C-alpha positions as CSV (number, residue, x, y, z in Angstrom):
1,M,50.6,104.9,102.7
2,H,54.0,106.9,102.8
3,S,53.9,110.4,101.7
4,R,56.1,111.2,98.6
5,T,56.7,114.0,96.2
6,H,55.8,113.3,92.6
7,A,57.1,115.3,89.7
8,G,53.8,116.8,88.4
9,R,51.9,119.8,87.9
10,A,50.3,121.7,90.9
11,G,46.5,121.6,91.0
12,R,43.7,119.7,92.8
13,P,44.5,118.0,96.0
14,R,46.0,114.4,95.6
15,S,43.7,111.4,96.0
16,T,45.4,108.7,98.0
17,T,42.7,106.2,96.8
18,A,43.5,107.1,93.2
19,D,47.3,106.8,93.8
20,A,46.8,103.4,95.5
21,A,44.7,102.4,92.4
22,I,47.4,103.5,90.0
23,L,50.4,101.9,91.8
24,A,48.5,98.7,92.2
25,A,47.6,98.8,88.5
26,T,51.2,99.5,87.6
27,R,52.5,96.3,89.5
28,A,49.8,94.3,87.7
29,A,50.8,95.7,84.3
30,L,54.5,94.8,85.1
31,V,53.4,91.1,85.8
32,D,51.3,90.8,82.7
33,L,53.4,93.0,80.2
34,G,56.8,93.5,81.5
35,W,58.5,96.9,81.7
36,S,59.0,97.3,78.0
37,K,55.5,96.9,77.1
38,L,53.9,98.8,80.0
39,T,52.3,102.1,78.9
40,L,50.8,104.9,81.0
41,G,47.5,104.3,78.9
42,D,47.4,100.7,79.9
43,V,47.9,101.5,83.7
44,A,45.3,104.3,83.5
45,S,42.7,101.9,81.9
46,R,43.5,99.2,84.6
47,A,43.3,101.8,87.4
48,G,40.0,103.3,86.0
49,V,41.4,106.9,85.9
50,A,42.2,109.2,83.0
51,K,45.6,109.1,81.4
52,T,46.0,112.8,82.3
53,T,45.6,111.9,85.9
54,L,48.8,109.9,85.8
55,Y,50.6,112.7,84.0
56,R,49.6,115.1,86.8
57,R,51.2,112.9,89.4
58,W,54.2,111.3,87.6
59,A,56.6,112.7,84.9
60,G,56.7,109.4,83.1
61,K,56.8,105.6,83.2
62,N,60.0,105.3,85.0
63,E,59.0,107.4,88.0
64,L,55.6,105.7,88.1
65,V,57.4,102.2,88.3
66,V,59.9,103.4,91.0
67,D,57.0,104.4,93.2
68,A,55.0,101.2,92.5
69,V,58.1,99.0,93.5
70,A,58.9,101.3,96.5
71,E,55.5,100.3,98.0
72,L,56.6,96.7,97.7
73,F,59.6,97.4,99.9
74,D,57.5,99.4,102.4
75,E,56.1,96.0,103.2
76,L,59.4,95.0,104.9
77,R,59.1,94.6,108.6
78,L,61.8,93.8,111.4
79,P,59.9,91.6,113.8
80,D,61.5,90.9,117.2
81,R,62.8,87.3,116.8
82,G,65.0,87.4,120.0
83,T,68.5,87.8,118.7
84,L,70.2,90.0,116.3
85,A,71.1,87.0,114.0
86,A,67.5,85.9,113.9
87,D,66.4,89.4,113.2
88,I,68.8,89.7,110.3
89,E,67.9,86.3,108.7
90,G,64.1,87.3,109.0
91,V,64.5,90.6,107.0
92,V,66.8,88.9,104.5
93,F,64.2,86.2,103.6
94,Q,61.4,89.0,103.4
95,F,63.7,91.1,101.2
96,A,64.5,88.2,98.9
97,A,60.8,87.2,98.6
98,I,60.0,90.6,97.4
99,L,62.8,90.6,94.9
100,A,61.6,87.3,93.6
101,R,58.1,88.8,92.7
102,P,57.9,89.5,89.0
103,E,56.7,93.0,89.4
104,A,59.7,93.9,91.7
105,K,62.1,92.0,89.6
106,S,61.1,93.4,86.2
107,G,60.4,96.9,87.6
108,L,63.6,97.4,89.7
109,M,65.9,95.9,87.0
110,A,64.5,98.3,84.4
111,V,64.6,101.6,86.4
112,L,68.1,100.8,87.5
113,A,69.2,100.3,84.0
114,E,67.4,103.6,83.0
115,S,69.0,105.4,85.9
116,T,72.4,104.9,84.6
117,R,71.9,107.8,82.2
118,D,69.2,109.7,84.3
119,D,70.5,111.4,87.4
120,A,67.1,112.6,88.5
121,L,65.7,109.1,88.2
122,R,68.8,107.7,90.2
123,E,68.0,110.2,93.0
124,R,64.3,109.1,93.1
125,I,65.3,105.4,93.6
126,R,67.6,106.5,96.4
127,T,64.9,108.7,98.1
128,S,62.0,106.4,97.4
129,I,63.5,103.0,98.0
130,V,66.9,103.1,99.5
131,D,66.5,105.8,102.2
132,R,63.1,104.7,103.3
133,Q,64.4,101.2,104.0
134,K,67.4,102.3,106.0
135,R,65.0,102.3,108.8
136,L,65.4,98.5,109.2
137,V,69.1,99.0,110.0
138,L,68.3,101.7,112.6
139,E,65.5,99.5,114.2
140,G,67.8,96.4,114.3
141,R,70.7,98.2,115.6
142,A,68.8,99.8,118.3
143,R,67.2,96.5,119.5
144,A,70.5,94.8,119.4
145,Q,71.9,97.5,121.6
146,E,69.0,97.3,124.0
147,R,69.6,93.5,124.4
148,G,73.4,94.2,125.0
149,E,74.4,92.4,121.7
150,L,76.0,95.5,120.2
151,P,77.6,98.5,122.1
152,P,76.1,101.9,121.8
153,E,77.7,104.5,119.5
154,T,79.6,107.5,120.9
155,D,80.0,109.3,117.5
156,P,76.7,110.1,115.7
157,G,78.5,110.7,112.4
158,E,80.3,107.4,112.6
159,A,76.9,105.6,113.6
160,A,75.3,107.1,110.5
161,R,78.1,106.0,108.2
162,T,78.1,102.6,109.7
163,A,74.3,102.3,109.2
164,D,74.7,103.2,105.6
165,L,77.5,100.5,105.2
166,I,75.4,97.9,106.8
167,F,72.5,98.7,104.5
168,D,74.7,98.6,101.4
169,V,76.2,95.3,102.5
170,V,72.8,93.6,103.0
171,A,71.0,95.2,100.1
172,G,74.0,94.6,97.9
173,A,74.4,90.9,98.7
174,V,70.7,90.0,98.4
175,V,70.1,91.9,95.1
176,H,73.1,90.4,93.6
177,R,72.2,86.7,94.8
178,E,68.6,87.1,93.8
179,L,68.7,89.1,90.6
180,V,72.2,88.8,89.2
181,S,73.7,85.5,90.0
182,A,70.1,84.0,90.3
183,E,71.1,81.6,93.0
184,P,68.6,80.6,95.8
185,V,68.5,82.7,98.9
186,D,68.0,79.6,101.1
187,E,68.6,78.9,104.6
188,E,72.1,77.7,104.1
189,W,73.1,80.9,102.3
190,V,71.2,83.2,104.7
191,H,72.9,81.6,107.7
192,S,76.2,81.9,106.2
193,F,75.8,85.5,105.1
194,T,74.4,86.5,108.5
195,R,77.4,84.9,110.4
196,I,79.8,86.9,108.2
197,L,77.9,90.1,108.7
198,L,77.8,89.5,112.5
199,L,81.5,88.9,112.6
200,G,82.1,92.2,111.1
201,L,79.6,94.0,113.3
202,T,80.9,92.5,116.7
203,A,84.6,93.1,115.6
204,A,83.9,96.8,114.7
């Protein structure tokens, strides 16, 4: 489990077992109740812990849901499928499958809406979900460079900006397709999206 900092009171050492149970219970509650009806008391009951245990670890429901959803995105992997195009398609399908899960869909949409008026929550989403998953872009680019599919970067600053842009393009397109337009992320769409992305990468 990835380490993360929770907004809570200092005290006894953290129990990763309790954290795992709480985050799993949060995802189960999201499926059964949805974000609006989910309460910390319900999560505590499902996890078999005291409600005060949650408040020692998380400032409130929003922060708890962010961390519960973040664990789902930590499941993303970039297996070596032989080509950059195949690697991109593989991770796009994985990403779309996670977004389609009710706990991810309801949790992510809710905290994104709440974050529009909560700067601290927006920062938590960025650090817990967005920044952690940028590893996929770095892994994929390094692998493509080793294969000779992409040239190595000479400017570290430009390389970092390009990695951020690639992540934004992929994440933005898939989130919009799956959660906003509610159109299928099927093979035809993924092939077309990957082709357009590769045209941009190779041109750059």
